[in-house]
Backbone of each chain as ProteinMPNN parsed JSONL, in Angstrom:
{"seq_chain_A": "DAGVIQSPRHEVTEMGQEVTLRCKPISGHDYLFWYRQTMMRGLELLIYFNNNVPIDDSGMPEDRFSAKMPNASFSTLKIQPSEPRDSAVYFCASNRLLMFTEAFFGQGTRLTVV", "coords_chain_A": {"N_chain_A": [[82.374, 29.446, 160.719], [80.464, 31.986, 159.061], [81.786, 34.162, 158.161], [82.334, 37.711, 157.636], [79.372, 39.398, 157.099], [77.715, 41.276, 154.751], [75.067, 43.449, 153.804], [72.897, 45.301, 151.626], [74.296, 43.554, 148.712], [74.411, 45.036, 146.444], [73.344, 48.333, 145.77], [71.199, 50.649, 144.445], [70.297, 53.934, 144.29], [68.388, 56.978, 144.392], [69.573, 60.308, 144.22], [69.522, 62.148, 147.221], [68.033, 60.402, 148.675], [67.771, 58.287, 151.578], [70.225, 55.971, 152.62], [70.984, 52.794, 153.873], [73.462, 50.728, 155.017], [74.412, 47.451, 155.931], [75.974, 45.335, 158.387], [77.251, 42.301, 159.606], [79.437, 41.241, 161.911], [82.14, 38.846, 162.423], [81.482, 36.378, 164.816], [82.453, 36.969, 168.141], [84.472, 38.734, 167.555], [86.123, 41.766, 168.433], [86.488, 44.217, 167.256], [85.22, 46.412, 164.774], [85.186, 47.606, 161.501], [84.539, 50.169, 159.119], [85.044, 50.675, 155.741], [85.621, 52.62, 152.782], [85.786, 52.298, 149.295], [87.084, 53.706, 146.423], [87.876, 54.542, 143.009], [89.323, 56.863, 142.814], [90.231, 57.533, 145.402], [91.033, 55.247, 146.628], [91.252, 52.841, 149.297], [89.595, 53.833, 152.099], [89.488, 54.356, 155.55], [86.614, 54.723, 157.332], [85.317, 54.669, 159.876], [85.765, 53.134, 163.087], [84.889, 50.618, 165.497], [85.17, 49.535, 168.887], [84.26, 46.948, 170.877], [81.59, 47.71, 170.454], [81.637, 50.431, 170.736], [82.189, 53.561, 169.244], [85.406, 54.394, 168.169], [87.141, 55.88, 166.535], [86.162, 58.215, 164.383], [87.137, 59.839, 162.493], [87.468, 59.571, 159.812], [85.03, 59.749, 158.609], [83.283, 61.287, 156.083], [81.399, 63.436, 155.991], [78.737, 65.108, 157.773], [76.542, 63.865, 156.817], [76.976, 61.23, 156.885], [76.631, 58.486, 159.054], [77.23, 56.115, 161.658], [76.392, 53.174, 163.439], [76.518, 50.852, 166.15], [74.67, 48.826, 167.59], [74.783, 46.422, 168.959], [76.921, 43.562, 169.574], [76.797, 42.077, 167.276], [75.966, 43.429, 165.056], [76.007, 46.143, 162.787], [75.448, 49.376, 161.358], [75.772, 51.553, 158.557], [74.896, 54.684, 157.641], [73.706, 56.887, 155.169], [72.552, 60.028, 154.681], [71.282, 62.952, 153.419], [71.782, 61.019, 150.417], [74.344, 61.405, 147.892], [75.535, 61.683, 144.487], [78.356, 61.528, 144.523], [78.863, 59.831, 146.576], [78.877, 57.337, 145.617], [80.339, 54.218, 145.596], [82.273, 51.36, 146.723], [81.503, 49.888, 149.705], [83.046, 48.559, 152.48], [82.892, 46.3, 155.182], [84.701, 45.23, 158.009], [86.14, 42.968, 160.41], [87.876, 42.172, 163.475], [89.547, 40.302, 166.081], [91.431, 41.215, 167.829], [93.095, 44.187, 167.827], [95.839, 44.758, 167.483], [98.421, 43.329, 165.59], [96.945, 41.419, 164.259], [95.046, 40.065, 161.531], [92.502, 41.734, 159.61], [89.227, 40.719, 158.862], [87.392, 40.746, 155.974], [84.169, 41.687, 154.675], [82.186, 41.061, 151.707], [81.45, 43.386, 150.605], [79.447, 46.283, 149.77], [78.158, 47.527, 146.908], [77.499, 50.709, 146.116], [75.456, 52.794, 144.263], [74.631, 55.989, 143.443], [72.264, 57.814, 141.846]], "CA_chain_A": [[81.757, 30.779, 160.744], [80.151, 32.422, 157.704], [82.558, 35.333, 157.811], [81.651, 38.995, 157.778], [78.258, 39.418, 156.16], [77.214, 42.618, 154.445], [73.875, 43.53, 152.943], [72.819, 44.469, 150.428], [75.515, 43.507, 147.922], [74.314, 46.152, 145.505], [72.272, 49.285, 146.091], [71.072, 51.788, 143.545], [69.339, 54.845, 144.888], [68.367, 58.313, 143.812], [70.144, 61.389, 145.025], [68.627, 62.688, 148.229], [67.436, 59.328, 149.465], [68.554, 57.702, 152.676], [70.771, 54.648, 152.334], [71.493, 52.102, 155.057], [74.259, 49.538, 154.741], [74.39, 46.619, 157.134], [77.131, 44.461, 158.558], [77.298, 41.368, 160.721], [80.835, 40.821, 162.041], [82.383, 37.483, 162.87], [81.171, 36.222, 166.226], [83.617, 36.99, 169.023], [85.401, 39.807, 167.213], [85.914, 42.961, 169.251], [86.617, 45.427, 166.458], [84.517, 46.464, 163.5], [85.659, 48.728, 160.69], [83.867, 50.502, 157.854], [85.927, 51.269, 154.738], [85.042, 52.992, 151.496], [86.764, 52.124, 148.221], [86.801, 54.352, 145.144], [89.037, 54.582, 142.123], [90.102, 58.082, 143.037], [90.791, 57.668, 146.744], [91.449, 53.952, 147.151], [90.575, 52.358, 150.492], [89.592, 54.819, 153.19], [88.823, 53.949, 156.788], [85.613, 55.727, 157.711], [85.075, 54.64, 161.308], [85.836, 51.8, 163.654], [84.295, 50.389, 166.804], [85.722, 48.526, 169.779], [83.206, 46.559, 171.809], [80.372, 48.454, 170.094], [81.819, 51.862, 170.983], [82.998, 54.195, 168.194], [86.71, 54.827, 168.666], [87.718, 56.884, 165.658], [85.287, 58.499, 163.243], [87.755, 60.952, 161.776], [87.391, 59.326, 158.382], [83.667, 59.978, 158.094], [83.491, 62.474, 155.241], [80.502, 64.552, 156.279], [77.671, 64.798, 158.731], [75.531, 63.028, 156.171], [77.342, 59.848, 157.189], [76.585, 58.109, 160.459], [77.365, 54.674, 161.866], [76.002, 52.705, 164.761], [76.729, 49.435, 166.451], [73.817, 48.645, 168.764], [75.206, 45.232, 169.692], [78.168, 42.979, 169.071], [76.607, 41.303, 166.049], [75.293, 44.205, 164.013], [76.378, 47.55, 162.621], [74.905, 50.039, 160.18], [76.344, 52.794, 158.042], [73.779, 55.373, 157.023], [73.991, 58.119, 154.441], [71.309, 60.769, 154.549], [70.84, 62.434, 152.14], [72.861, 60.503, 149.568], [74.744, 62.203, 146.739], [76.244, 60.85, 143.494], [79.766, 61.318, 144.88], [78.941, 58.767, 147.576], [78.957, 56.062, 144.902], [81.583, 53.544, 145.962], [82.079, 50.078, 147.384], [81.675, 50.04, 151.15], [83.423, 47.296, 153.097], [82.919, 46.128, 156.613], [85.714, 44.25, 158.408], [86.195, 42.795, 161.859], [88.891, 41.279, 164.011], [89.396, 40.006, 167.5], [92.364, 42.026, 168.6], [93.568, 45.104, 166.799], [97.269, 44.67, 167.211], [99.101, 42.162, 165.033], [96.094, 40.409, 163.63], [94.429, 40.477, 160.286], [91.096, 42.098, 159.579], [88.459, 39.891, 157.941], [86.521, 41.641, 155.225], [82.994, 41.24, 153.969], [82.291, 41.147, 150.254], [81.216, 44.762, 150.203], [78.197, 46.767, 149.179], [78.403, 48.499, 145.82], [76.457, 51.741, 146.152], [75.379, 53.729, 143.133], [73.655, 57.055, 143.671], [72.017, 58.429, 140.525]], "C_chain_A": [[81.536, 31.251, 159.305], [80.992, 33.61, 157.28], [81.769, 36.602, 158.057], [80.576, 39.083, 156.694], [77.753, 40.841, 155.986], [75.956, 42.521, 153.58], [73.474, 44.984, 152.768], [74.165, 44.396, 149.711], [75.563, 44.663, 146.935], [73.142, 47.035, 145.919], [72.323, 50.411, 145.079], [69.975, 52.679, 144.108], [69.415, 56.21, 144.212], [68.958, 59.324, 144.79], [69.098, 61.942, 145.983], [67.981, 61.635, 149.113], [68.371, 58.884, 150.575], [68.991, 56.295, 152.294], [71.304, 54.048, 153.632], [72.205, 50.824, 154.635], [74.409, 48.769, 156.056], [75.571, 45.666, 157.175], [76.955, 43.583, 159.786], [78.737, 40.877, 160.846], [80.925, 39.354, 162.435], [82.166, 37.413, 164.383], [82.452, 36.185, 167.057], [84.633, 38.068, 168.694], [85.043, 41.085, 167.964], [85.846, 44.235, 168.421], [85.831, 45.31, 165.159], [84.903, 47.751, 162.782], [84.718, 48.922, 159.5], [84.882, 51.218, 156.95], [85.104, 51.652, 153.51], [86.136, 52.867, 150.437], [86.269, 52.794, 146.958], [88.057, 54.333, 144.301], [89.94, 55.758, 142.476], [90.852, 58.064, 144.365], [91.242, 56.34, 147.354], [90.61, 53.54, 148.344], [90.714, 53.379, 151.613], [88.88, 54.223, 154.398], [87.871, 55.066, 157.215], [85.484, 55.825, 159.228], [85.366, 53.241, 161.808], [85.353, 51.789, 165.098], [85.13, 49.365, 167.567], [84.65, 48.219, 170.821], [81.975, 47.47, 171.692], [80.495, 49.954, 170.292], [82.652, 52.462, 169.853], [84.285, 54.764, 168.779], [87.264, 55.984, 167.839], [86.793, 57.064, 164.46], [85.855, 59.629, 162.389], [87.699, 60.78, 160.267], [86.011, 59.524, 157.786], [83.67, 61.31, 157.346], [82.63, 63.67, 155.609], [79.468, 64.111, 157.296], [76.556, 63.961, 158.113], [75.768, 61.543, 156.47], [77.232, 59.622, 158.696], [76.673, 56.593, 160.562], [76.988, 54.346, 163.298], [76.359, 51.242, 164.902], [75.947, 49.127, 167.724], [74.146, 47.404, 169.591], [76.395, 44.602, 168.977], [78.011, 42.286, 167.727], [76.0, 42.111, 164.913], [75.79, 45.649, 163.999], [75.726, 48.089, 161.357], [75.718, 51.269, 159.837], [75.227, 53.469, 157.242], [74.267, 56.637, 156.326], [72.652, 58.816, 154.188], [71.58, 62.271, 154.518], [72.017, 61.964, 151.295], [73.098, 61.436, 148.38], [75.504, 61.31, 145.76], [77.7, 60.577, 143.874], [79.952, 60.295, 145.997], [79.038, 57.391, 146.92], [80.332, 55.442, 145.116], [81.241, 52.125, 146.4], [82.411, 50.274, 148.859], [81.931, 48.655, 151.749], [83.313, 47.397, 154.612], [83.971, 45.057, 156.918], [85.693, 44.117, 159.919], [87.427, 41.991, 162.228], [88.797, 41.237, 165.514], [90.282, 40.875, 168.36], [93.108, 42.885, 167.617], [95.047, 44.901, 166.47], [97.635, 43.31, 166.631], [98.205, 41.201, 164.286], [95.417, 40.968, 162.392], [93.0, 40.916, 160.515], [90.419, 41.221, 158.524], [87.402, 40.781, 157.287], [85.267, 40.931, 154.726], [83.168, 41.448, 152.477], [81.927, 42.524, 149.713], [79.809, 45.026, 149.701], [78.57, 47.796, 148.129], [77.23, 49.457, 145.774], [76.571, 52.633, 144.933], [74.276, 54.716, 143.426], [73.483, 57.815, 142.36], [71.208, 59.729, 140.668]], "O_chain_A": [[82.341, 30.944, 158.426], [80.912, 34.027, 156.125], [80.673, 36.57, 158.616], [80.853, 38.866, 155.514], [77.409, 41.518, 156.955], [75.817, 41.628, 152.745], [73.687, 45.804, 153.661], [75.09, 45.12, 150.08], [76.631, 45.196, 146.633], [72.097, 46.552, 146.356], [73.36, 51.045, 144.883], [68.862, 52.224, 144.369], [70.398, 56.536, 143.546], [68.846, 59.192, 146.009], [67.948, 62.173, 145.61], [67.446, 61.949, 150.177], [69.585, 59.079, 150.516], [68.221, 55.528, 151.717], [71.994, 54.722, 154.397], [71.625, 49.956, 153.983], [74.515, 49.354, 157.133], [76.095, 45.248, 156.143], [76.566, 44.05, 160.857], [79.214, 40.162, 159.965], [79.92, 38.71, 162.738], [82.614, 38.285, 165.127], [83.403, 35.474, 166.732], [85.561, 38.298, 169.469], [83.876, 41.445, 168.119], [85.223, 45.216, 168.828], [85.784, 44.251, 164.533], [84.94, 48.83, 163.373], [84.177, 47.961, 158.953], [85.489, 52.217, 157.334], [84.044, 51.085, 153.242], [87.274, 53.282, 150.658], [85.177, 52.499, 146.472], [89.161, 54.135, 144.808], [91.166, 55.651, 142.437], [91.988, 58.532, 144.441], [91.769, 56.311, 148.466], [89.417, 53.838, 148.413], [91.821, 53.736, 152.015], [87.796, 53.654, 154.272], [88.284, 56.205, 157.428], [85.534, 56.916, 159.797], [85.236, 52.269, 161.063], [85.402, 52.793, 165.808], [85.715, 48.455, 166.98], [84.194, 49.102, 171.548], [81.412, 47.926, 172.687], [79.537, 50.683, 170.038], [83.715, 51.931, 169.529], [84.261, 55.515, 169.754], [87.793, 56.951, 168.387], [86.662, 56.168, 163.626], [85.123, 60.291, 161.653], [87.866, 61.748, 159.525], [85.851, 59.47, 156.567], [84.021, 62.343, 157.916], [83.095, 64.808, 155.542], [79.34, 62.933, 157.631], [75.72, 63.412, 158.83], [74.868, 60.715, 156.322], [77.672, 60.443, 159.501], [76.242, 55.875, 159.66], [77.227, 55.118, 164.227], [76.484, 50.503, 163.925], [76.508, 49.163, 168.819], [73.828, 47.34, 170.779], [76.814, 45.057, 167.912], [79.012, 41.94, 167.1], [75.566, 41.541, 163.912], [75.966, 46.281, 165.04], [75.483, 47.348, 160.405], [76.275, 51.935, 160.709], [74.689, 52.896, 156.295], [75.127, 57.355, 156.835], [71.75, 58.259, 153.564], [72.067, 62.817, 155.508], [73.131, 62.465, 151.449], [72.201, 62.147, 147.927], [76.058, 60.287, 146.162], [78.221, 59.503, 143.576], [81.082, 59.935, 146.325], [79.257, 56.392, 147.604], [81.357, 56.069, 144.849], [80.073, 51.738, 146.442], [83.484, 50.771, 149.203], [81.156, 47.718, 151.559], [83.599, 48.428, 155.22], [84.113, 44.091, 156.168], [85.28, 45.036, 160.627], [87.959, 41.232, 161.418], [88.079, 42.016, 166.14], [89.925, 41.228, 169.484], [93.697, 42.372, 166.666], [95.437, 44.88, 165.303], [97.202, 42.271, 167.132], [98.706, 40.229, 163.72], [95.245, 42.177, 162.237], [92.363, 40.52, 161.491], [90.958, 41.006, 157.438], [86.632, 41.467, 157.96], [85.292, 39.745, 154.4], [84.196, 41.961, 152.036], [82.074, 42.796, 148.521], [79.09, 44.123, 149.272], [79.212, 48.804, 148.422], [76.11, 49.072, 145.437], [77.64, 53.155, 144.617], [73.124, 54.335, 143.634], [74.436, 58.387, 141.831], [70.907, 60.382, 139.668]]}, "seq_chain_B": "AQSVTQLGSHVSVSEGALVLLRCNYSSSVPPYLFWYVQYPNQGLQLLLKYTTGATLVKGINGFEAEFKKSETSFHLTKPSAHMSDAAEYFCAVIRQMEYGNKLVFGAGTILRVKS", "coords_chain_B": {"N_chain_B": [[103.396, 59.414, 161.752], [102.58, 56.043, 160.98], [102.857, 54.782, 157.639], [102.294, 53.525, 154.289], [103.65, 53.115, 151.015], [102.897, 52.214, 147.8], [104.597, 51.233, 144.951], [103.947, 51.79, 141.698], [101.02, 51.498, 140.072], [99.985, 49.683, 138.363], [100.982, 46.498, 137.326], [102.352, 44.324, 134.99], [102.837, 41.01, 134.019], [104.179, 38.082, 132.439], [102.717, 34.836, 132.224], [104.149, 32.495, 134.39], [106.382, 34.015, 134.877], [108.436, 35.978, 137.154], [106.872, 37.556, 139.895], [106.832, 40.773, 141.224], [105.944, 43.008, 143.542], [105.961, 46.206, 144.797], [106.488, 47.742, 147.971], [106.934, 50.322, 150.195], [107.584, 51.465, 153.484], [106.843, 53.803, 156.123], [107.872, 54.516, 159.283], [108.359, 55.205, 162.699], [108.599, 53.458, 164.683], [108.93, 49.898, 165.294], [107.381, 48.363, 162.591], [104.163, 46.868, 161.842], [103.261, 44.894, 159.302], [101.363, 44.154, 156.35], [100.149, 42.205, 153.589], [97.468, 42.265, 151.392], [95.054, 40.727, 149.204], [92.808, 41.426, 146.571], [90.322, 40.056, 144.766], [88.334, 40.398, 141.771], [85.254, 41.944, 142.454], [85.195, 41.088, 145.07], [85.853, 40.961, 148.646], [88.694, 41.99, 150.681], [91.484, 39.848, 151.187], [93.719, 38.309, 153.414], [97.095, 37.902, 152.573], [99.667, 37.632, 153.685], [101.599, 38.403, 156.663], [103.755, 40.522, 158.589], [105.08, 40.663, 161.76], [106.869, 40.301, 164.126], [110.154, 38.792, 164.438], [111.192, 36.348, 162.08], [112.339, 37.697, 159.065], [111.688, 37.05, 156.485], [108.718, 36.297, 155.148], [106.279, 33.904, 154.609], [103.394, 33.363, 152.628], [100.0, 32.697, 151.569], [99.17, 30.875, 148.548], [101.692, 30.736, 147.36], [103.047, 33.128, 147.622], [105.459, 35.416, 148.989], [107.12, 37.675, 151.262], [109.647, 40.014, 152.09], [110.872, 41.609, 154.893], [112.719, 44.462, 155.056], [114.569, 46.378, 156.922], [116.626, 48.217, 156.539], [116.105, 49.21, 154.064], [113.585, 50.105, 154.299], [111.462, 48.544, 153.289], [108.96, 46.259, 152.048], [108.519, 44.196, 150.064], [106.492, 42.263, 147.849], [106.652, 39.001, 146.542], [106.564, 36.419, 144.027], [107.62, 33.422, 142.658], [106.7, 32.349, 140.201], [104.271, 33.369, 138.087], [100.754, 32.825, 137.987], [97.781, 32.617, 136.016], [95.61, 32.92, 137.654], [96.481, 34.65, 139.576], [95.945, 37.207, 138.925], [94.803, 40.202, 140.068], [94.035, 42.751, 142.521], [96.433, 44.127, 144.671], [97.195, 44.959, 147.981], [99.243, 46.721, 150.166], [99.671, 47.127, 153.666], [99.717, 48.801, 156.864], [99.911, 48.825, 160.424], [98.732, 51.579, 162.05], [99.646, 53.259, 164.834], [97.847, 54.751, 167.313], [96.941, 57.202, 169.786], [94.57, 56.54, 171.016], [93.964, 54.086, 170.151], [94.51, 51.581, 167.579], [94.876, 51.418, 164.015], [94.303, 49.961, 160.775], [96.024, 50.813, 157.962], [95.938, 51.359, 154.517], [97.855, 51.008, 151.477], [97.798, 52.452, 148.129], [97.258, 50.462, 146.366], [98.031, 47.89, 143.93], [97.462, 46.833, 140.742], [97.642, 43.703, 139.386], [98.389, 42.244, 136.388], [98.259, 39.315, 134.473], [99.706, 37.888, 131.758], [99.002, 35.597, 129.149]], "CA_chain_B": [[102.43, 58.313, 161.725], [102.968, 54.98, 160.048], [102.204, 54.793, 156.343], [102.913, 52.701, 153.255], [103.576, 53.604, 149.638], [103.067, 51.157, 146.816], [105.203, 51.776, 143.746], [103.358, 51.179, 140.513], [99.586, 51.198, 140.241], [99.713, 48.537, 137.503], [102.12, 45.662, 136.97], [101.984, 43.289, 134.031], [103.857, 39.973, 133.87], [103.764, 36.907, 131.682], [102.508, 33.63, 133.02], [105.411, 31.812, 134.654], [107.433, 34.976, 135.218], [108.504, 36.448, 138.536], [106.02, 38.667, 140.309], [107.426, 41.643, 142.234], [105.103, 44.172, 143.855], [106.787, 46.979, 145.718], [105.863, 48.488, 149.058], [107.831, 50.952, 151.156], [106.847, 51.929, 154.659], [107.392, 54.873, 156.945], [107.48, 54.253, 160.664], [109.387, 55.509, 163.696], [108.616, 52.308, 165.585], [108.857, 48.671, 164.496], [106.052, 48.314, 161.964], [103.437, 45.624, 161.594], [102.977, 45.047, 157.883], [100.468, 43.152, 155.773], [99.744, 42.233, 152.192], [96.139, 41.746, 151.118], [94.698, 40.587, 147.8], [91.385, 41.608, 146.278], [89.881, 39.566, 143.469], [87.195, 41.184, 141.29], [83.964, 41.859, 143.14], [85.37, 40.404, 146.35], [86.502, 41.706, 149.711], [90.131, 41.782, 150.776], [91.891, 38.613, 151.844], [95.104, 38.401, 153.853], [98.106, 37.038, 151.953], [100.722, 37.381, 154.669], [101.829, 39.513, 157.575], [105.004, 40.588, 159.349], [104.968, 41.326, 163.057], [108.234, 40.26, 164.645], [110.791, 37.516, 164.135], [111.793, 36.116, 160.766], [112.058, 38.8, 158.142], [111.094, 36.488, 155.27], [107.406, 35.803, 155.543], [105.6, 33.153, 153.545], [101.944, 33.474, 152.707], [99.226, 31.743, 150.785], [99.275, 30.894, 147.079], [103.074, 30.812, 146.921], [103.614, 34.467, 147.795], [106.268, 35.713, 150.158], [107.585, 39.055, 151.349], [110.796, 40.168, 152.97], [110.977, 42.868, 155.619], [114.081, 44.992, 155.031], [114.57, 47.618, 157.689], [117.59, 49.161, 155.967], [115.509, 49.79, 152.863], [112.175, 50.392, 154.668], [110.659, 47.921, 152.244], [108.25, 45.013, 152.323], [108.077, 43.844, 148.719], [105.809, 40.978, 147.69], [107.17, 38.28, 145.391], [106.137, 35.051, 143.737], [108.574, 32.999, 141.62], [106.094, 32.025, 138.925], [102.903, 33.887, 138.079], [99.65, 32.072, 137.39], [96.676, 33.468, 135.558], [94.705, 33.157, 138.783], [97.036, 35.689, 140.449], [95.47, 38.523, 138.476], [93.996, 40.78, 141.145], [94.636, 43.958, 143.073], [97.189, 43.813, 145.878], [97.327, 46.102, 148.878], [100.134, 46.715, 151.307], [99.024, 47.84, 154.769], [100.502, 48.933, 158.091], [99.175, 49.239, 161.605], [99.05, 52.924, 162.526], [99.423, 53.282, 166.278], [97.277, 56.027, 167.738], [96.831, 57.35, 171.233], [93.332, 55.954, 171.518], [93.727, 52.799, 169.491], [95.317, 51.367, 166.388], [94.07, 51.133, 162.843], [94.98, 49.405, 159.615], [96.065, 51.808, 156.889], [96.288, 50.693, 153.271], [98.417, 51.707, 150.34], [96.856, 52.754, 147.051], [96.966, 49.24, 145.623], [98.689, 47.596, 142.653], [96.719, 45.855, 139.945], [98.521, 42.755, 138.712], [97.851, 41.602, 135.199], [99.067, 38.176, 134.063], [99.49, 37.626, 130.338], [99.239, 34.195, 128.744]], "C_chain_B": [[102.867, 57.303, 160.676], [102.172, 55.068, 158.754], [102.941, 53.851, 155.401], [102.698, 53.349, 151.902], [103.821, 52.435, 148.703], [103.545, 51.789, 145.508], [104.654, 51.041, 142.541], [101.912, 50.82, 140.751], [99.186, 49.989, 139.399], [101.031, 47.82, 137.222], [101.617, 44.558, 136.054], [103.125, 42.301, 133.887], [103.299, 38.863, 133.0], [103.569, 35.731, 132.622], [103.833, 32.89, 133.163], [106.547, 32.736, 135.051], [107.359, 35.362, 136.69], [107.533, 37.601, 138.75], [106.747, 39.459, 141.396], [106.542, 42.871, 142.382], [105.781, 44.915, 145.003], [105.975, 47.755, 146.745], [106.966, 49.043, 149.953], [107.02, 51.519, 152.303], [107.58, 53.087, 155.315], [106.905, 54.637, 158.366], [108.644, 54.556, 161.592], [109.498, 54.404, 164.74], [108.577, 51.057, 164.724], [107.467, 48.498, 163.909], [105.469, 46.913, 161.939], [102.83, 45.749, 160.203], [102.183, 43.865, 157.335], [100.42, 43.311, 154.257], [98.373, 41.559, 152.087], [95.956, 41.633, 149.607], [93.19, 40.77, 147.658], [91.105, 41.119, 144.87], [88.633, 40.348, 143.049], [85.909, 40.874, 142.043], [84.033, 41.086, 144.453], [85.915, 41.374, 147.393], [87.984, 41.404, 149.73], [90.432, 40.526, 151.59], [93.371, 38.731, 152.211], [95.977, 37.403, 153.107], [99.162, 36.635, 152.963], [100.869, 38.597, 155.562], [103.2, 39.383, 158.229], [104.732, 41.323, 160.654], [106.343, 41.412, 163.69], [108.852, 38.94, 164.201], [111.356, 37.469, 162.737], [111.361, 37.191, 159.778], [111.501, 38.328, 156.807], [109.8, 35.789, 155.674], [106.757, 35.098, 154.358], [104.093, 33.234, 153.745], [101.258, 32.419, 151.869], [99.527, 31.886, 149.298], [100.7, 31.1, 146.571], [103.72, 32.179, 147.031], [104.501, 34.537, 149.042], [106.704, 37.171, 150.112], [108.73, 39.113, 152.342], [110.809, 41.561, 153.579], [112.44, 43.293, 155.636], [114.085, 46.357, 155.707], [115.468, 48.658, 157.041], [117.025, 49.867, 154.737], [114.071, 50.258, 153.104], [111.224, 49.819, 153.624], [110.026, 46.63, 152.728], [107.649, 44.561, 150.992], [107.498, 42.438, 148.678], [106.336, 40.294, 146.432], [106.504, 36.914, 145.261], [106.989, 34.593, 142.567], [107.939, 32.835, 140.241], [104.619, 32.423, 138.936], [101.936, 32.91, 137.417], [98.577, 33.047, 136.953], [95.761, 33.842, 136.713], [95.229, 34.21, 139.755], [96.583, 37.091, 140.051], [94.458, 39.065, 139.474], [94.611, 42.119, 141.512], [95.251, 43.615, 144.429], [97.429, 45.082, 146.685], [98.349, 45.803, 149.974], [99.481, 47.531, 152.419], [99.934, 47.832, 155.994], [99.567, 49.294, 159.238], [99.657, 50.636, 161.989], [98.67, 53.005, 163.989], [99.011, 54.687, 166.7], [97.167, 56.03, 169.262], [95.647, 56.57, 171.779], [93.02, 54.611, 170.878], [94.576, 52.697, 168.254], [94.419, 51.071, 165.203], [94.93, 50.674, 161.694], [94.871, 50.394, 158.468], [96.621, 51.156, 155.632], [97.025, 51.617, 152.307], [97.387, 51.834, 149.241], [96.499, 51.528, 146.212], [97.75, 49.133, 144.332], [97.881, 46.526, 141.95], [97.718, 44.999, 139.178], [97.781, 42.123, 137.539], [98.813, 40.48, 134.793], [98.717, 37.826, 132.624], [99.804, 36.172, 130.008], [100.23, 34.121, 127.593]], "O_chain_B": [[103.437, 57.649, 159.642], [100.982, 55.383, 158.759], [104.066, 53.432, 155.675], [101.704, 54.037, 151.671], [104.838, 51.749, 148.806], [102.961, 52.76, 145.026], [104.859, 49.838, 142.376], [101.612, 49.932, 141.548], [98.176, 49.342, 139.676], [102.05, 48.443, 136.923], [100.585, 43.939, 136.314], [104.265, 42.704, 133.656], [102.085, 38.728, 132.848], [104.188, 35.655, 133.683], [104.549, 32.683, 132.183], [107.583, 32.266, 135.521], [106.366, 35.11, 137.373], [107.393, 38.491, 137.912], [107.222, 38.883, 142.375], [106.412, 43.673, 141.457], [106.124, 44.332, 146.032], [104.933, 48.337, 146.441], [107.832, 48.299, 150.411], [105.902, 51.996, 152.11], [108.769, 53.311, 155.088], [105.704, 54.567, 158.629], [109.786, 54.202, 161.3], [110.396, 54.424, 165.582], [108.228, 51.132, 163.546], [106.48, 48.486, 164.644], [106.186, 45.915, 162.007], [101.985, 46.611, 159.961], [102.319, 42.733, 157.798], [100.623, 44.4, 153.72], [98.146, 40.465, 152.603], [96.603, 42.338, 148.833], [92.408, 40.333, 148.503], [91.59, 41.694, 143.896], [87.945, 40.906, 143.904], [85.533, 39.718, 142.238], [83.042, 40.5, 144.891], [86.377, 42.467, 147.063], [88.48, 40.65, 148.893], [89.729, 40.194, 152.544], [94.179, 39.198, 151.408], [95.653, 36.219, 153.016], [99.511, 35.461, 153.088], [100.345, 39.673, 155.271], [103.729, 38.283, 158.396], [104.225, 42.445, 160.662], [106.917, 42.497, 163.777], [108.166, 38.075, 163.656], [111.937, 38.445, 162.262], [110.185, 37.54, 159.676], [110.904, 39.116, 156.073], [109.802, 34.824, 156.438], [106.697, 35.635, 153.252], [103.588, 33.181, 154.867], [101.842, 31.397, 151.509], [100.072, 32.897, 148.856], [100.89, 31.591, 145.458], [104.846, 32.364, 146.568], [104.301, 33.805, 150.011], [106.662, 37.815, 149.064], [108.772, 38.354, 153.31], [110.764, 42.564, 152.868], [113.296, 42.581, 156.16], [113.656, 47.355, 155.129], [115.124, 49.839, 156.994], [117.423, 50.987, 154.415], [113.422, 50.756, 152.185], [110.315, 50.495, 153.141], [110.488, 46.0, 153.679], [106.43, 44.546, 150.819], [107.957, 41.54, 149.383], [106.455, 40.924, 145.381], [105.972, 36.348, 146.216], [107.079, 35.305, 141.568], [108.565, 33.145, 139.228], [103.824, 31.878, 139.701], [102.262, 32.26, 136.423], [98.484, 34.163, 137.463], [95.206, 34.94, 136.749], [94.507, 34.623, 140.663], [96.824, 38.053, 140.781], [93.402, 38.474, 139.698], [95.58, 42.565, 140.897], [94.652, 42.898, 145.231], [97.81, 46.125, 146.152], [98.305, 44.754, 150.616], [98.807, 48.523, 152.142], [100.802, 46.972, 156.137], [98.564, 49.98, 159.047], [100.847, 50.848, 162.225], [97.503, 52.838, 164.344], [99.724, 55.665, 166.476], [97.286, 54.996, 169.919], [95.712, 56.008, 172.872], [91.928, 54.069, 171.052], [95.294, 53.638, 167.913], [93.323, 50.534, 165.367], [96.126, 50.956, 161.638], [93.774, 50.767, 158.053], [97.65, 50.482, 155.676], [96.844, 52.834, 152.32], [96.248, 51.39, 149.386], [95.543, 51.56, 145.437], [98.095, 50.139, 143.711], [97.646, 45.448, 142.494], [98.535, 45.513, 138.414], [96.7, 41.552, 137.688], [100.028, 40.672, 134.772], [97.569, 37.507, 132.313], [100.759, 35.596, 130.53], [100.549, 33.029, 127.123]]}, "name": "protein", "num_of_chains": 2, "seq": "DAGVIQSPRHEVTEMGQEVTLRCKPISGHDYLFWYRQTMMRGLELLIYFNNNVPIDDSGMPEDRFSAKMPNASFSTLKIQPSEPRDSAVYFCASNRLLMFTEAFFGQGTRLTVVAQSVTQLGSHVSVSEGALVLLRCNYSSSVPPYLFWYVQYPNQGLQLLLKYTTGATLVKGINGFEAEFKKSETSFHLTKPSAHMSDAAEYFCAVIRQMEYGNKLVFGAGTILRVKS"}
């Protein structure tokens, strides 16, 4: 398996623009997570899905953030409109069973909003 | 709710010296604990995990961690540091929620290895 695949790896956008980050989880995994990593706040869980259904979105910072998982092999995280403080590395991770098992991470998308 | 605290945001050791990265947990139920490593510009990779059973857990790259309930600790160690161990290390715990469980990370410890 190729692992969790995220695209793009880097994104630079202007403030106010819409940004869409994409994730392909490992085939057969039931859970998908979106994390954000910054120097100030470390790793934050934004939202996670079980069988394509959002379970906990309490970590989504504002209504400008939204996430979807239309099928088992694809998820998006959208920011609209983007702001400079959204600059961070966004990670997607997946696993097969939440309890006791590791989460497999993608390589991340480094977002810079100027 | 379950949580972890990593002591020391930066640790510096000489090549060949012992590596000790500290993690303390808080949990009212038996915790499920993990150590992850993040190399520059990479995602996180699992080093080792503790669920049940043996309290000394061995992981990849010569790392190990010992679950100590009496001390609520899960410190990561390696007898001899290599230059390639320079990375950021995260301790994590499963937080059990009513509607599901999630993986919660500590703030991370950056390990520097000096030649």
